[in-house]
C-alpha positions in Angstrom: 12.0 9.3 -3.6 11.5 5.4 -3.5 7.7 5.9 -2.6 7.8 8.6 -5.4 9.1 5.3 -7.8 6.9 2.9 -6.1 3.9 5.2 -7.0 5.4 6.1 -10.5 5.4 2.6 -11.2 2.0 1.3 -10.4 0.4 4.7 -12.3 2.6 3.3 -15.6 1.0 -0.8 -14.5 -2.4 0.9 -14.8 -2.7 2.9 -17.6 0.0 -0.4 -19.9 -4.0 -2.4 -18.8 -6.0 -0.4 -19.5 -4.9 0.2 -22.5 -4.8 -3.1 -23.1 -8.4 -3.6 -22.3 -9.5 -0.4 -24.2 -8.7 -2.7 -27.6 -11.2 -5.5 -26.0 -13.8 -4.0 -24.6 -16.7 -1.2 -25.5 -16.2 2.3 -23.6 -19.5 1.0 -21.5 -17.3 -1.8 -19.9 -14.4 -0.4 -19.4 -15.9 2.0 -17.2 -16.8 -0.7 -15.3 -13.5 -2.1 -14.7 -11.3 -1.0 -11.8 -7.7 -1.1 -11.2 -6.2 -1.1 -7.9 -3.2 -2.1 -6.1 -3.3 -4.4 -3.3 -1.0 -6.2 -0.8 1.6 -5.6 -4.3 -0.7 -6.3 -7.0 -2.5 -5.5 -9.4 -6.2 -6.4 -9.3 -8.9 -5.7 -11.4 -12.6 -5.3 -10.1 -15.3 -6.2 -12.2 -19.4 -7.0 -13.6 -18.4 -11.0 -13.5 -19.6 -10.9 -17.4 -17.1 -8.8 -18.4 -14.9 -10.9 -16.1 -15.6 -13.4 -18.5 -15.2 -11.7 -21.6 -11.7 -10.8 -20.6 -10.7 -14.5 -19.7 -11.7 -15.4 -22.9 -10.0 -13.0 -24.9 -7.3 -12.8 -23.5 -6.2 -16.9 -24.0 
């Protein structure tokens, strides 16, 4: 049961991040972003130019 709750939480967190990124990135840019949990932390993988755009707009 615990792993189901953990999986549900992770899916909700990833969806929330994609929803936020959808507002600042084009569909093409968003398709290059990959979110995944590693060692309990949500990590974002994307090209540097997209990472820079996210950082600039999230300030």
